[in-house]
C-alpha positions, 0 to 999 in steps of 0.5 A: 720518604717511605713513611709518607707513602705507607701513611698515604696508603693506610689513609686510602685503605680506610677510604677504600674499605668504608666506600666498599661497605657502602656498595651493598647498602647502595645495591639493596637500596636500588633494588627496593626503590625499583620494586616500589617503583614498579609496585606503584605503577602496577597499583595505579594501572589496577586502580584506572581499570578498577575505576573504569569497571566501577563506571561501567557497572560491570560488578554484581555486588555481594551481600557485603557490598564488597568485591575482592579481586586478588592479581599477580602480575610477574613478581608482584601480587596484589588485592583490589577491593571494591566496596559500595557506600551508596548505590552511586558511591564506590570505594576502591582500594588497591594494594600491591606487593613484591613476592619477595619483599611482602612487608613492603606494601603500596596502597591506594584508595579513592572514591568514585561516584556515578551521577 
């Protein structure tokens, strides 16, 4: 009957509106996850490069005992901080963030010991 069809159209409209409200949220979440994934991969690569440089002793240490290097790759920027705890122990901190979302920071910390 006409009343049943009208009721079904109303129910389907409500359901469709609810689904349409979730689409922007899903798209924003997808973009944030992609940005965070790329930031993690870049930070891991920078961490490995910093470890290699520490182990090959490519640094001239400042009086404060830290070397800070900023970097930019595409839409991402970051900071590598390598500090001397002792002559044979270095602390490496790598941060990465997307330029459009600077509050979402990815940070890795590690210690590297030379024998």
